[in-house]
C-alpha positions as CSV (number, residue, x, y, z in Angstrom):
1,M,-20.7,18.6,24.9
2,A,-18.9,21.9,25.5
3,R,-20.0,22.0,29.2
4,R,-17.3,21.0,31.6
5,T,-18.4,19.0,34.6
6,S,-16.8,16.0,36.3
7,R,-17.5,12.7,34.7
8,L,-16.2,9.2,35.1
9,L,-15.0,6.6,32.6
10,L,-13.5,3.2,32.6
11,T,-11.8,3.0,29.2
12,V,-10.6,-0.3,27.8
13,A,-8.1,-1.7,30.2
14,N,-5.5,-3.3,28.0
15,A,-4.7,-5.8,30.8
16,R,-1.0,-5.0,30.9
17,M,-1.2,-4.5,34.7
18,P,-4.2,-6.4,35.9
19,G,-3.1,-6.4,39.6
20,L,-2.7,-2.7,39.6
21,L,-6.0,-2.2,37.7
22,A,-7.9,-4.3,40.2
23,A,-6.3,-2.5,43.2
24,L,-7.1,0.9,41.8
25,L,-10.7,-0.1,41.1
26,L,-11.2,-1.2,44.6
27,L,-9.7,1.9,46.0
28,S,-11.6,4.3,43.8
29,G,-14.9,2.5,43.5
30,C,-14.5,2.5,39.8
31,S,-14.4,6.3,39.8
32,S,-11.0,6.6,38.1
33,V,-10.5,7.5,34.5
34,F,-8.3,4.8,33.0
35,F,-6.4,6.5,30.2
36,Y,-2.8,5.5,29.5
37,P,-1.1,8.7,28.4
38,D,2.6,9.4,28.2
39,R,4.9,12.3,27.1
40,V,7.3,10.3,25.0
41,T,7.8,11.3,21.3
42,Y,8.1,8.1,19.5
43,I,8.2,9.4,15.9
44,T,7.4,12.6,14.1
45,P,5.8,12.9,10.7
46,D,9.0,14.2,9.1
47,R,10.6,10.9,9.8
48,L,8.0,9.4,7.6
49,N,8.7,11.9,4.9
50,L,5.5,13.8,5.6
51,E,5.0,17.5,5.7
52,Y,3.3,18.7,8.9
53,D,2.6,21.6,11.2
54,D,2.6,21.6,15.0
55,I,-0.8,23.0,16.1
56,Y,-1.6,24.3,19.5
57,I,-5.2,25.1,20.5
58,D,-6.5,26.6,23.7
59,T,-9.6,25.2,25.2
60,A,-12.4,27.1,27.0
61,D,-11.2,25.7,30.3
62,D,-7.6,26.9,29.9
63,E,-5.9,23.8,28.7
64,T,-3.7,23.7,25.6
65,L,-4.0,20.9,23.1
66,H,-1.2,19.8,20.8
67,G,-1.9,18.3,17.4
68,W,-0.5,17.7,13.9
69,W,-1.8,18.9,10.6
70,L,-0.7,16.8,7.7
71,P,-1.6,18.3,4.3
72,A,-2.6,16.1,1.5
73,E,0.0,15.4,-1.2
74,A,-2.1,17.0,-3.9
75,P,-2.2,20.3,-5.8
76,E,-2.9,23.3,-3.5
77,N,-6.5,23.4,-2.3
78,N,-7.3,20.2,-4.3
79,A,-7.3,17.6,-1.5
80,R,-9.9,14.8,-1.8
81,G,-11.0,15.6,1.8
82,T,-9.9,15.7,5.4
83,V,-9.7,13.0,8.0
84,Y,-10.0,14.0,11.7
85,F,-8.2,11.2,13.5
86,L,-9.0,10.4,17.2
87,H,-6.5,7.9,18.6
88,G,-6.8,5.2,21.2
89,N,-6.2,5.3,25.0
90,A,-2.5,4.6,25.2
91,Q,0.6,6.8,24.7
92,N,0.0,9.8,22.4
93,I,-0.3,10.8,18.7
94,S,3.3,10.0,18.0
95,S,2.7,6.3,18.6
96,H,-0.5,6.3,16.6
97,I,0.5,8.3,13.6
98,L,1.3,5.3,11.4
99,N,-2.5,4.5,11.4
100,V,-3.0,7.6,9.2
101,A,0.4,8.4,7.7
102,W,-0.7,6.7,4.4
103,L,-3.6,9.1,3.9
104,P,-1.8,12.2,2.6
105,E,-0.3,10.2,-0.3
106,R,-3.9,9.2,-1.2
107,G,-4.9,12.9,-1.4
108,Y,-6.4,13.4,2.1
109,N,-5.5,16.0,4.7
110,V,-5.1,14.6,8.2
111,F,-5.6,16.3,11.5
112,T,-5.0,14.6,14.9
113,I,-4.8,15.9,18.4
114,D,-3.6,14.7,21.8
115,Y,-6.3,14.8,24.5
116,R,-5.4,16.7,27.6
117,G,-2.7,14.9,29.6
118,Y,-1.3,13.2,26.5
119,G,1.9,14.1,24.7
120,R,2.4,17.9,24.7
121,S,-1.2,18.7,25.7
122,T,-1.6,20.1,29.1
123,G,-3.8,18.9,31.9
124,D,-5.0,15.6,33.2
125,P,-7.2,13.2,31.2
126,D,-10.8,12.4,32.0
127,I,-13.8,11.6,29.8
128,E,-15.6,14.9,29.9
129,G,-12.3,16.7,29.2
130,A,-11.5,14.4,26.3
131,L,-15.0,15.0,24.8
132,H,-14.4,18.8,25.2
133,D,-11.1,18.4,23.5
134,V,-12.3,16.5,20.4
135,E,-15.0,19.1,19.9
136,T,-12.5,21.9,20.3
137,G,-10.2,20.3,17.7
138,L,-13.1,19.9,15.3
139,R,-14.0,23.5,15.6
140,W,-10.5,24.6,14.9
141,L,-10.3,22.2,11.9
142,V,-13.5,23.4,10.2
143,G,-12.2,27.0,10.4
144,K,-9.7,26.2,7.7
145,P,-11.0,27.1,4.3
146,E,-9.4,24.0,2.7
147,V,-11.4,21.8,5.1
148,S,-14.8,23.4,5.0
149,E,-14.8,23.3,1.2
150,R,-14.0,19.5,0.9
151,P,-15.5,16.3,2.4
152,L,-14.8,15.8,6.1
153,Y,-14.5,12.5,7.9
154,I,-14.0,11.4,11.5
155,L,-11.8,8.3,12.1
156,G,-11.9,7.0,15.6
157,Q,-9.9,4.0,16.9
158,S,-10.8,2.2,20.1
159,L,-11.4,5.0,22.7
160,G,-11.2,7.5,19.9
161,G,-14.2,5.8,18.3
162,G,-16.2,6.2,21.6
163,L,-15.4,9.9,21.6
164,G,-16.1,10.1,17.9
165,I,-19.6,8.7,18.3
166,A,-20.5,11.3,20.9
167,L,-19.0,14.1,18.8
168,A,-20.5,13.1,15.5
169,S,-23.9,12.5,17.1
170,E,-24.1,15.9,18.6
171,W,-22.5,17.7,15.6
172,T,-25.2,16.1,13.3
173,Q,-28.1,16.7,15.6
174,R,-27.2,20.3,16.1
175,E,-26.9,20.6,12.3
176,E,-23.4,22.1,12.6
177,D,-21.7,23.4,9.5
178,P,-20.0,21.9,7.6
179,R,-21.8,18.6,7.8
180,L,-19.7,15.4,8.2
181,N,-19.4,13.2,5.2
182,G,-18.6,10.0,7.0
183,V,-17.7,8.4,10.4
184,I,-15.3,5.4,10.6
185,L,-15.1,3.5,13.8
186,D,-12.2,1.0,14.2
187,G,-12.1,-1.4,17.1
188,T,-14.5,0.6,19.2
189,F,-16.5,-0.5,22.2
190,S,-20.3,-0.4,22.2
191,G,-20.6,1.2,25.6
192,F,-18.4,2.4,28.5
193,R,-20.5,0.4,31.1
194,K,-20.5,-2.7,28.9
195,I,-16.7,-2.8,28.4
196,A,-16.1,-1.9,32.1
197,R,-18.3,-4.8,33.2
198,E,-16.5,-7.2,30.9
199,K,-13.0,-6.1,32.0
200,L,-13.9,-6.2,35.7
201,G,-15.2,-9.8,35.2
202,E,-11.8,-10.9,33.8
203,F,-10.0,-10.5,37.2
204,W,-10.7,-12.6,40.3
205,L,-10.3,-9.6,42.6
206,T,-13.0,-7.5,40.8
207,W,-15.2,-10.3,39.5
208,P,-17.7,-10.1,42.4
209,L,-17.9,-6.3,42.0
210,Q,-18.3,-6.1,38.2
211,I,-22.0,-5.1,38.3
212,P,-22.0,-2.6,41.2
213,L,-18.8,-1.0,40.1
214,S,-19.9,-0.7,36.5
215,W,-23.0,1.2,37.5
216,T,-20.8,3.9,39.0
217,I,-19.9,4.8,35.4
218,P,-22.2,7.4,33.8
219,E,-24.4,6.2,30.9
220,D,-24.4,9.6,29.1
221,Y,-22.2,8.5,26.2
222,E,-23.0,4.9,25.6
223,G,-22.1,4.3,21.9
224,V,-25.1,2.1,21.1
225,D,-27.4,4.8,22.3
226,H,-25.9,7.6,20.3
227,I,-24.8,6.0,17.1
228,P,-28.3,6.1,15.6
229,S,-28.2,9.9,15.8
230,I,-25.3,10.1,13.5
231,S,-27.6,9.3,10.6
232,P,-27.9,10.4,7.8
233,V,-24.1,10.7,7.9
234,P,-22.7,7.3,6.6
235,V,-21.0,5.1,9.2
236,M,-18.4,2.4,8.6
237,V,-17.8,0.0,11.6
238,I,-14.5,-1.9,11.4
239,H,-13.8,-4.7,13.8
240,S,-11.4,-7.6,13.9
241,V,-12.4,-11.2,14.8
242,R,-9.0,-11.4,16.4
243,D,-9.3,-8.2,18.5
244,G,-8.0,-9.2,21.9
245,I,-8.8,-5.9,23.6
246,I,-12.3,-5.1,22.4
247,P,-14.2,-8.3,21.6
248,F,-15.8,-8.6,18.1
249,H,-19.4,-8.4,19.5
250,H,-18.9,-4.8,20.3
251,G,-18.5,-3.9,16.7
252,E,-21.5,-6.0,15.8
253,A,-23.6,-4.2,18.4
254,L,-22.6,-0.8,17.1
255,Y,-23.4,-1.8,13.5
256,E,-26.8,-3.1,14.5
257,A,-27.6,0.0,16.5
258,A,-26.5,2.4,13.7
259,E,-29.1,3.8,11.2
260,G,-28.3,3.7,7.5
261,P,-26.4,4.3,5.5
262,K,-23.9,2.0,7.2
263,E,-21.2,-0.6,6.4
264,F,-19.5,-3.3,8.4
265,L,-15.9,-4.3,7.6
266,Q,-14.8,-7.5,9.3
267,T,-11.1,-7.7,9.6
268,D,-8.5,-10.1,10.9
269,T,-5.7,-8.2,12.6
270,P,-4.7,-7.5,16.2
271,H,-6.3,-4.5,18.0
272,G,-5.3,-1.2,16.4
273,A,-3.5,-2.8,13.4
274,T,-6.2,-2.5,10.8
275,F,-4.3,-0.2,8.4
276,V,-1.2,-2.4,8.2
277,I,-3.2,-4.3,5.6
278,P,-3.4,-2.5,2.2
279,G,-6.8,-4.1,1.4
280,Y,-8.3,-2.6,4.5
281,R,-6.9,0.8,3.5
282,K,-8.6,0.4,0.1
283,E,-11.9,-0.3,1.8
284,M,-11.7,2.9,3.8
285,I,-10.8,4.9,0.7
286,R,-13.7,3.3,-1.2
287,F,-16.1,4.2,1.7
288,M,-15.0,7.8,1.7
289,S,-15.1,8.1,-2.1
290,Q,-18.8,7.1,-2.3
């Protein structure tokens, strides 16, 4: 994963600008990377009464990644574990932080980064770069003694789940240390090509081209192909029956493809809103506590 070559990805188009999406697809032959980053700071952890540190990490290809380290609200060096949070494809960490802001109070450290091109991270986003970034972030994270000595989990939402599958699969197969203790995938697509074809089929302008254009997307990191390799690390797949961005069948496909141990949590919230519901938070804590 650490290699740095040009790759293509159609991430989940959130259908906010279908006309522009279709035009760009036609102009690029589906070779564009459809991330939706911005540089706006929406909220910082201190506004949520959370302690935090700004973290800056240099990548091997000369980008600088920005992240937040949120220590657990627990006695020193006595956290229950650490959650490495990989956010979705829009905006930046400051708009996604509420998804994990509740974890420090439950005794978990949280670390989250912005992929290149997002927030205060340098560069321009693309799939290979994002994969490089999430591995770089994990290697920084496991260098902290309070992390390597406690359980470690990856939580990926939407695009972050797709990146998390690839990262967790390679980390496990290479028998990296420390081992992961669990992977949680929330509202994640089952494959880049699959979701691209579905989204292309939603617009009249790209409907005739959905098959040929989707085949221009590399198949290297299809989630259903790589999720079995995460085993024996436990996997929890979370997906909502009301997800209007990533249809429910994507979560079902990931769960079916995963090897045990695995769990499926069917939810009933809009895309990216799982942890608004206290009951779903409890289910994630239960999974991590096993």
